[in-house]
Each structure stands twice: as C-alpha cells, then as structure tokens.
TORPA-424154 format. One record per residue (C-alpha): z, x negated, y; residue in one letter. Coordinates in steps of 0.1 Angstrom, whole numbers, padded with zeros to 4 digits, always signed. Each point is the difference from the previous one (the first is absolute). Layout:
TORPA-424154
ZXYA...
//
This chain:
TORPA-424154
-0449+0644+0558M-0022+0003-0031V-0026-0028-0003R-0036+0010-0009P-0014-0010-0034G-0025-0024+0015E+0028-0019+0017Y+0019-0003-0032R-0031-0011-0019T-0008-0027+0026R+0036-0013-0001K+0001-0001-0038Y-0033-0018-0001A+0012-0026+0025A+0032-0005-0021K-0020-0006-0032M-0024-0025+0016D-0001-0031-0022P+0005-0023+0029D+0031+0019+0012V+0014-0001-0035I-0007-0038-0004A+0018-0006+0034D+0030+0019-0012R+0002-0020-0033F-0005-0033+0019E+0029+0008+0023K+0023+0007-0030L-0012-0027-0023A+0025-0027+0009D+0029+0024-0002H-0012+0013-0034M-0004-0036-0013R+0035-0009+0011Y+0015+0030-0017G-0019-0008-0032M+0011-0037+0001R+0037+0009+0003T+0004+0031-0021H-0024-0006-0030I+0020-0030-0014P+0033+0020+0002A-0016+0030-0016L-0014-0022-0029A+0036-0013-0007V+0013+0036+0000V-0027+0013-0023E+0006-0029-0024N+0037+0010-0001E-0009+0036-0006V-0023-0010-0029K+0029-0020-0016I+0023+0031+0004I-0026+0023-0015C-0007-0024-0030E+0038-0002-0006R+0002+0038-0002H-0032+0004-0022G-0021+0018+0026I-0036+0004-0011K-0026-0020+0019S-0018+0031+0013W+0032+0011+0018Q+0005-0034+0018L-0020+0011+0031P+0023+0029+0006F+0031-0023+0000Y-0019-0024+0022M-0005+0029+0025N+0038+0006+0000V+0005-0036+0009A-0027+0000+0027R+0015+0031+0016Q+0035-0015+0000L-0014-0032+0015Y-0015+0021+0028R+0033+0017+0006I+0019-0033+0002V-0025-0012+0026M+0003+0031+0021K+0036+0012-0003H+0035-0012-0003I+0034+0015-0009G+0004+0036-0009D-0036+0009+0009T-0013-0026-0025A+0023+0012-0027K-0010+0037+0005A-0037-0010+0000E+0005-0020-0032A+0018+0029-0016Q-0029+0022+0008L-0025-0025-0015V+0022-0003-0032A+0003+0037-0004N-0037+0006+0006T-0010-0024-0028W+0027+0012-0023A-0013+0035+0004T-0035-0013-0009R+0014-0011-0033G+0009-0037+0004L+0030-0015-0017D+0030+0004+0023T+0017-0031-0013T-0030-0022+0008V-0003+0016+0035I+0037-0007+0006A-0006-0037-0009E-0029-0002+0023I+0021+0015+0028C+0026-0028-0007K-0027-0026+0007L+0000+0013+0036F+0038+0004+0002G+0002+0037-0005F+0026+0014-0024E-0018+0033-0008I+0001+0024-0029T-0033+0018-0001P+0000+0037-0009T-0028+0022-0010S-0006+0033+0018W-0009+0017-0033Y
//
C-alpha cells in the first residue's frame, strides 16, 4: 500500500525531533566511547608505523593522508574478516589505492604490517 505524503511528512518530522535524536545518541554513547577507547590507541600505533614507512621511501607529506587511509581500511578489514576473505578484501584495497596512483611498494609494506603478503596492481 502506498502511504500518503502527509503520513510520510509526519513520520520524518518525528524522526528528526531533537529529543528523539538525543535519546538515540544517549543510548549509543557508552558503546561509542568503549570503541574509541580500544581502537584509537591501536590506530595511532599503526599510523606512526605508516609514517615511518613513508618517510623511509621519501613520500611527500601531502600524500601521507592517502597512505594513512590505506592503513585505516586494512585495520577495518582485520577487525571484520579473517582468512581468505580478509586477504581478498585487503587485495581490493591495495589495488584501489595503487590505481589511484600510490606507490605499490609502500602499499605492500603497509599490507605487511597487517600480515598480508600482497602485490598491489593498478587497473590502468
């Protein structure tokens, strides 16, 4: 059954009510704080390692955020997947960033930080 426009408008307005939004955030706050407390220190260590790798290879400072993104995506993969699935996802991330023009040697070293023996290839 198709809902009338007034019904949809009322439902959207109720969803966007500031009190409803505040209640949603309050319910999730402890979970979000816990996640930040556990993952941020680990990510800081990984990002420091990536910075050392990039400096060793002479990567320009304006390119560092892109290599940090590679590491963040690989970190997310390690947290979500294991085995062949994790390796396939890591290969996809490596290939994506190689296609965007990042140095494949540096990407491969970043992959080794997470335990992946991957050779990035560009699609072009």
